[in-house]
PDB file as gemmi writes it, atoms N, CA and C in Angstrom:
CRYST1    1.000    1.000    1.000  90.00  90.00  90.00 P 1                      
ATOM      1  N   MET A   1       1.445  -6.961  -4.006  1.00  0.00           N  
ATOM      2  CA  MET A   1       0.099  -6.699  -4.503  1.00  0.00           C  
ATOM      3  C   MET A   1       0.001  -7.262  -5.906  1.00  0.00           C  
ATOM      4  N   ARG A   2      -1.106  -7.875  -6.208  1.00  0.00           N  
ATOM      5  CA  ARG A   2      -1.324  -8.404  -7.543  1.00  0.00           C  
ATOM      6  C   ARG A   2      -1.613  -7.261  -8.497  1.00  0.00           C  
ATOM      7  N   GLU A   3      -0.803  -7.132  -9.508  1.00  0.00           N  
ATOM      8  CA  GLU A   3      -0.911  -6.008 -10.435  1.00  0.00           C  
ATOM      9  C   GLU A   3      -2.225  -5.996 -11.214  1.00  0.00           C  
ATOM     10  N   ASN A   4      -2.793  -7.156 -11.501  1.00  0.00           N  
ATOM     11  CA  ASN A   4      -4.017  -7.200 -12.295  1.00  0.00           C  
ATOM     12  C   ASN A   4      -5.290  -7.061 -11.469  1.00  0.00           C  
ATOM     13  N   MET A   5      -5.155  -6.918 -10.166  1.00  0.00           N  
ATOM     14  CA  MET A   5      -6.312  -6.788  -9.291  1.00  0.00           C  
ATOM     15  C   MET A   5      -6.185  -5.510  -8.479  1.00  0.00           C  
ATOM     16  N   LYS A   6      -7.146  -4.620  -8.585  1.00  0.00           N  
ATOM     17  CA  LYS A   6      -7.089  -3.360  -7.846  1.00  0.00           C  
ATOM     18  C   LYS A   6      -7.399  -3.548  -6.376  1.00  0.00           C  
ATOM     19  N   PHE A   7      -8.412  -4.324  -6.072  1.00  0.00           N  
ATOM     20  CA  PHE A   7      -8.861  -4.472  -4.690  1.00  0.00           C  
ATOM     21  C   PHE A   7      -8.843  -5.952  -4.319  1.00  0.00           C  
ATOM     22  N   VAL A   8      -7.952  -6.313  -3.423  1.00  0.00           N  
ATOM     23  CA  VAL A   8      -7.874  -7.711  -3.016  1.00  0.00           C  
ATOM     24  C   VAL A   8      -7.411  -7.802  -1.561  1.00  0.00           C  
ATOM     25  N   ARG A   9      -8.047  -8.665  -0.798  1.00  0.00           N  
ATOM     26  CA  ARG A   9      -7.649  -8.945   0.581  1.00  0.00           C  
ATOM     27  C   ARG A   9      -7.697 -10.445   0.750  1.00  0.00           C  
ATOM     28  N   VAL A  10      -6.554 -11.049   0.955  1.00  0.00           N  
ATOM     29  CA  VAL A  10      -6.488 -12.504   1.054  1.00  0.00           C  
ATOM     30  C   VAL A  10      -5.693 -12.916   2.282  1.00  0.00           C  
ATOM     31  N   GLY A  11      -5.855 -14.171   2.660  1.00  0.00           N  
ATOM     32  CA  GLY A  11      -5.099 -14.745   3.765  1.00  0.00           C  
ATOM     33  C   GLY A  11      -3.779 -15.307   3.266  1.00  0.00           C  
ATOM     34  N   GLN A  12      -3.044 -15.983   4.144  1.00  0.00           N  
ATOM     35  CA  GLN A  12      -1.746 -16.561   3.799  1.00  0.00           C  
ATOM     36  C   GLN A  12      -1.841 -17.587   2.672  1.00  0.00           C  
ATOM     37  N   ASP A  13      -3.005 -18.224   2.539  1.00  0.00           N  
ATOM     38  CA  ASP A  13      -3.186 -19.235   1.498  1.00  0.00           C  
ATOM     39  C   ASP A  13      -3.596 -18.631   0.160  1.00  0.00           C  
ATOM     40  N   GLY A  14      -3.716 -17.312   0.097  1.00  0.00           N  
ATOM     41  CA  GLY A  14      -4.087 -16.655  -1.156  1.00  0.00           C  
ATOM     42  C   GLY A  14      -5.576 -16.632  -1.426  1.00  0.00           C  
ATOM     43  N   GLN A  15      -6.355 -17.130  -0.497  1.00  0.00           N  
ATOM     44  CA  GLN A  15      -7.802 -17.170  -0.659  1.00  0.00           C  
ATOM     45  C   GLN A  15      -8.453 -15.987   0.061  1.00  0.00           C  
ATOM     46  N   PRO A  16      -9.568 -15.490  -0.475  1.00  0.00           N  
ATOM     47  CA  PRO A  16     -10.282 -14.390   0.203  1.00  0.00           C  
ATOM     48  C   PRO A  16     -10.575 -14.766   1.647  1.00  0.00           C  
ATOM     49  N   LYS A  17     -10.288 -13.847   2.576  1.00  0.00           N  
ATOM     50  CA  LYS A  17     -10.442 -14.169   3.990  1.00  0.00           C  
ATOM     51  C   LYS A  17     -11.048 -13.017   4.784  1.00  0.00           C  
ATOM     52  N   TYR A  18     -10.777 -11.789   4.404  1.00  0.00           N  
ATOM     53  CA  TYR A  18     -11.138 -10.638   5.202  1.00  0.00           C  
ATOM     54  C   TYR A  18     -12.361  -9.922   4.661  1.00  0.00           C  
ATOM     55  N   THR A  19     -13.088  -9.257   5.541  1.00  0.00           N  
ATOM     56  CA  THR A  19     -14.207  -8.439   5.096  1.00  0.00           C  
ATOM     57  C   THR A  19     -13.683  -7.068   4.694  1.00  0.00           C  
ATOM     58  N   GLY A  20     -14.456  -6.332   3.943  1.00  0.00           N  
ATOM     59  CA  GLY A  20     -14.032  -5.013   3.472  1.00  0.00           C  
ATOM     60  C   GLY A  20     -13.670  -5.069   2.004  1.00  0.00           C  
ATOM     61  N   THR A  21     -13.489  -3.907   1.423  1.00  0.00           N  
ATOM     62  CA  THR A  21     -13.231  -3.851  -0.011  1.00  0.00           C  
ATOM     63  C   THR A  21     -11.754  -3.940  -0.358  1.00  0.00           C  
ATOM     64  N   GLY A  22     -10.869  -3.568   0.562  1.00  0.00           N  
ATOM     65  CA  GLY A  22      -9.451  -3.552   0.262  1.00  0.00           C  
ATOM     66  C   GLY A  22      -9.054  -2.329  -0.546  1.00  0.00           C  
ATOM     67  N   ILE A  23      -9.923  -1.350  -0.636  1.00  0.00           N  
ATOM     68  CA  ILE A  23      -9.668  -0.178  -1.470  1.00  0.00           C  
ATOM     69  C   ILE A  23      -8.682   0.806  -0.830  1.00  0.00           C  
ATOM     70  N   GLY A  24      -8.536   0.794   0.482  1.00  0.00           N  
ATOM     71  CA  GLY A  24      -7.702   1.774   1.170  1.00  0.00           C  
ATOM     72  C   GLY A  24      -6.260   1.800   0.705  1.00  0.00           C  
ATOM     73  N   LEU A  25      -5.586   0.660   0.726  1.00  0.00           N  
ATOM     74  CA  LEU A  25      -4.187   0.613   0.327  1.00  0.00           C  
ATOM     75  C   LEU A  25      -4.022   0.928  -1.158  1.00  0.00           C  
ATOM     76  N   PHE A  26      -4.966   0.517  -1.962  1.00  0.00           N  
ATOM     77  CA  PHE A  26      -4.919   0.841  -3.394  1.00  0.00           C  
ATOM     78  C   PHE A  26      -4.959   2.354  -3.596  1.00  0.00           C  
ATOM     79  N   LEU A  27      -5.867   3.028  -2.897  1.00  0.00           N  
ATOM     80  CA  LEU A  27      -5.964   4.490  -3.030  1.00  0.00           C  
ATOM     81  C   LEU A  27      -4.699   5.178  -2.528  1.00  0.00           C  
ATOM     82  N   VAL A  28      -4.147   4.701  -1.417  1.00  0.00           N  
ATOM     83  CA  VAL A  28      -2.904   5.268  -0.900  1.00  0.00           C  
ATOM     84  C   VAL A  28      -1.804   5.138  -1.950  1.00  0.00           C  
ATOM     85  N   ARG A  29      -1.677   3.961  -2.523  1.00  0.00           N  
ATOM     86  CA  ARG A  29      -0.637   3.739  -3.537  1.00  0.00           C  
ATOM     87  C   ARG A  29      -0.812   4.674  -4.728  1.00  0.00           C  
ATOM     88  N   GLN A  30      -2.036   4.828  -5.213  1.00  0.00           N  
ATOM     89  CA  GLN A  30      -2.288   5.702  -6.355  1.00  0.00           C  
ATOM     90  C   GLN A  30      -1.925   7.150  -6.042  1.00  0.00           C  
ATOM     91  N   LEU A  31      -2.318   7.629  -4.867  1.00  0.00           N  
ATOM     92  CA  LEU A  31      -2.019   9.008  -4.477  1.00  0.00           C  
ATOM     93  C   LEU A  31      -0.521   9.245  -4.297  1.00  0.00           C  
ATOM     94  N   VAL A  32       0.150   8.318  -3.632  1.00  0.00           N  
ATOM     95  CA  VAL A  32       1.585   8.457  -3.394  1.00  0.00           C  
ATOM     96  C   VAL A  32       2.350   8.426  -4.720  1.00  0.00           C  
ATOM     97  N   GLU A  33       2.022   7.493  -5.594  1.00  0.00           N  
ATOM     98  CA  GLU A  33       2.709   7.408  -6.881  1.00  0.00           C  
ATOM     99  C   GLU A  33       2.413   8.620  -7.764  1.00  0.00           C  
ATOM    100  N   ALA A  34       1.244   9.213  -7.629  1.00  0.00           N  
ATOM    101  CA  ALA A  34       0.910  10.423  -8.386  1.00  0.00           C  
ATOM    102  C   ALA A  34       1.805  11.588  -7.975  1.00  0.00           C  
ATOM    103  N   HIS A  35       2.377  11.519  -6.783  1.00  0.00           N  
ATOM    104  CA  HIS A  35       3.276  12.557  -6.284  1.00  0.00           C  
ATOM    105  C   HIS A  35       4.735  12.104  -6.355  1.00  0.00           C  
ATOM    106  N   GLN A  36       5.005  11.137  -7.235  1.00  0.00           N  
ATOM    107  CA  GLN A  36       6.345  10.589  -7.454  1.00  0.00           C  
ATOM    108  C   GLN A  36       6.962   9.997  -6.182  1.00  0.00           C  
ATOM    109  N   GLY A  37       6.118   9.446  -5.339  1.00  0.00           N  
ATOM    110  CA  GLY A  37       6.594   8.785  -4.132  1.00  0.00           C  
ATOM    111  C   GLY A  37       6.466   7.281  -4.259  1.00  0.00           C  
ATOM    112  N   ARG A  38       6.688   6.611  -3.154  1.00  0.00           N  
ATOM    113  CA  ARG A  38       6.511   5.156  -3.152  1.00  0.00           C  
ATOM    114  C   ARG A  38       5.976   4.711  -1.801  1.00  0.00           C  
ATOM    115  N   VAL A  39       5.347   3.556  -1.799  1.00  0.00           N  
ATOM    116  CA  VAL A  39       4.784   2.978  -0.577  1.00  0.00           C  
ATOM    117  C   VAL A  39       5.117   1.489  -0.571  1.00  0.00           C  
ATOM    118  N   TRP A  40       5.479   0.974   0.621  1.00  0.00           N  
ATOM    119  CA  TRP A  40       5.774  -0.443   0.731  1.00  0.00           C  
ATOM    120  C   TRP A  40       5.459  -0.917   2.142  1.00  0.00           C  
ATOM    121  N   ALA A  41       5.447  -2.231   2.292  1.00  0.00           N  
ATOM    122  CA  ALA A  41       5.150  -2.838   3.595  1.00  0.00           C  
ATOM    123  C   ALA A  41       6.352  -3.635   4.066  1.00  0.00           C  
ATOM    124  N   GLU A  42       6.524  -3.654   5.377  1.00  0.00           N  
ATOM    125  CA  GLU A  42       7.569  -4.463   6.002  1.00  0.00           C  
ATOM    126  C   GLU A  42       6.949  -5.225   7.172  1.00  0.00           C  
ATOM    127  N   SER A  43       7.446  -6.426   7.403  1.00  0.00           N  
ATOM    128  CA  SER A  43       6.955  -7.240   8.506  1.00  0.00           C  
ATOM    129  C   SER A  43       8.087  -8.109   9.029  1.00  0.00           C  
ATOM    130  N   GLU A  44       8.082  -8.361  10.329  1.00  0.00           N  
ATOM    131  CA  GLU A  44       9.073  -9.252  10.927  1.00  0.00           C  
ATOM    132  C   GLU A  44       8.642 -10.708  10.824  1.00  0.00           C  
ATOM    133  N   GLY A  45       7.451 -10.965  10.313  1.00  0.00           N  
ATOM    134  CA  GLY A  45       7.010 -12.339  10.127  1.00  0.00           C  
ATOM    135  C   GLY A  45       5.542 -12.531  10.443  1.00  0.00           C  
ATOM    136  N   LEU A  46       5.070 -13.710  10.175  1.00  0.00           N  
ATOM    137  CA  LEU A  46       3.668 -14.081  10.368  1.00  0.00           C  
ATOM    138  C   LEU A  46       3.239 -13.811  11.811  1.00  0.00           C  
ATOM    139  N   GLY A  47       2.132 -13.088  11.949  1.00  0.00           N  
ATOM    140  CA  GLY A  47       1.587 -12.793  13.263  1.00  0.00           C  
ATOM    141  C   GLY A  47       2.284 -11.647  13.992  1.00  0.00           C  
ATOM    142  N   LYS A  48       3.248 -10.998  13.359  1.00  0.00           N  
ATOM    143  CA  LYS A  48       4.004  -9.916  13.998  1.00  0.00           C  
ATOM    144  C   LYS A  48       3.512  -8.538  13.583  1.00  0.00           C  
ATOM    145  N   GLY A  49       2.503  -8.472  12.722  1.00  0.00           N  
ATOM    146  CA  GLY A  49       2.004  -7.187  12.251  1.00  0.00           C  
ATOM    147  C   GLY A  49       2.820  -6.682  11.078  1.00  0.00           C  
ATOM    148  N   SER A  50       2.399  -5.589  10.525  1.00  0.00           N  
ATOM    149  CA  SER A  50       3.072  -4.997   9.372  1.00  0.00           C  
ATOM    150  C   SER A  50       3.173  -3.494   9.552  1.00  0.00           C  
ATOM    151  N   SER A  51       4.201  -2.930   8.961  1.00  0.00           N  
ATOM    152  CA  SER A  51       4.366  -1.479   8.899  1.00  0.00           C  
ATOM    153  C   SER A  51       4.269  -1.073   7.437  1.00  0.00           C  
ATOM    154  N   PHE A  52       3.519  -0.019   7.166  1.00  0.00           N  
ATOM    155  CA  PHE A  52       3.387   0.495   5.813  1.00  0.00           C  
ATOM    156  C   PHE A  52       4.111   1.831   5.767  1.00  0.00           C  
ATOM    157  N   ILE A  53       5.084   1.936   4.884  1.00  0.00           N  
ATOM    158  CA  ILE A  53       5.937   3.117   4.799  1.00  0.00           C  
ATOM    159  C   ILE A  53       5.594   3.898   3.535  1.00  0.00           C  
ATOM    160  N   ILE A  54       5.477   5.202   3.706  1.00  0.00           N  
ATOM    161  CA  ILE A  54       5.204   6.103   2.583  1.00  0.00           C  
ATOM    162  C   ILE A  54       6.387   7.058   2.465  1.00  0.00           C  
ATOM    163  N   GLU A  55       6.916   7.166   1.270  1.00  0.00           N  
ATOM    164  CA  GLU A  55       8.036   8.067   1.011  1.00  0.00           C  
ATOM    165  C   GLU A  55       7.627   9.041  -0.086  1.00  0.00           C  
ATOM    166  N   LEU A  56       7.695  10.326   0.220  1.00  0.00           N  
ATOM    167  CA  LEU A  56       7.354  11.370  -0.741  1.00  0.00           C  
ATOM    168  C   LEU A  56       8.564  12.275  -0.934  1.00  0.00           C  
ATOM    169  N   PRO A  57       8.771  12.751  -2.161  1.00  0.00           N  
ATOM    170  CA  PRO A  57       9.894  13.663  -2.383  1.00  0.00           C  
ATOM    171  C   PRO A  57       9.618  15.009  -1.729  1.00  0.00           C  
ATOM    172  N   LYS A  58      10.677  15.615  -1.220  1.00  0.00           N  
ATOM    173  CA  LYS A  58      10.560  16.939  -0.624  1.00  0.00           C  
ATOM    174  C   LYS A  58      10.687  17.979  -1.734  1.00  0.00           C  
ATOM    175  N   LYS A  59       9.756  18.947  -1.754  1.00  0.00           N  
ATOM    176  CA  LYS A  59       9.806  20.020  -2.734  1.00  0.00           C  
ATOM    177  C   LYS A  59       9.879  21.336  -1.996  1.00  0.00           C  
ATOM    178  N   GLY A  60      10.732  22.233  -2.478  1.00  0.00           N  
ATOM    179  CA  GLY A  60      10.824  23.550  -1.888  1.00  0.00           C  
ATOM    180  C   GLY A  60       9.614  24.390  -2.284  1.00  0.00           C  
ATOM    181  N   ARG A  61       9.342  25.419  -1.525  1.00  0.00           N  
ATOM    182  CA  ARG A  61       8.202  26.291  -1.792  1.00  0.00           C  
ATOM    183  C   ARG A  61       8.228  26.836  -3.215  1.00  0.00           C  
ATOM    184  N   GLU A  62       9.414  27.134  -3.755  1.00  0.00           N  
ATOM    185  CA  GLU A  62       9.512  27.676  -5.101  1.00  0.00           C  
ATOM    186  C   GLU A  62       9.118  26.687  -6.182  1.00  0.00           C  
ATOM    187  N   GLU A  63       9.082  25.377  -5.844  1.00  0.00           N  
ATOM    188  CA  GLU A  63       8.700  24.344  -6.809  1.00  0.00           C  
ATOM    189  C   GLU A  63       7.212  24.059  -6.809  1.00  0.00           C  
ATOM    190  N   ILE A  64       6.489  24.588  -5.853  1.00  0.00           N  
ATOM    191  CA  ILE A  64       5.054  24.292  -5.725  1.00  0.00           C  
ATOM    192  C   ILE A  64       4.248  25.158  -6.673  1.00  0.00           C  
TER     193      ILE A  64                                                      
END                                                                             
C-alpha cells in the first residue's frame, strides 16, 4: 500500500483501474492497528486471487 495515499485502487500497471473508493482495506488496517494487530495480503500469483490475513493479540478478560 502506498503510505502517502489513503485510498487507492490500481491495476498491475499502477494506473487507476477499478471502480469504488478503496476505503475498505484502509479502514480495516486502521482498526486492526488501533488494536495492536496487523493485516497483510498473500497471493500465489497474478490471476490467482488474494487472501487478506488479520492478526489480533489475544487479551484475557482481566485485561479488558
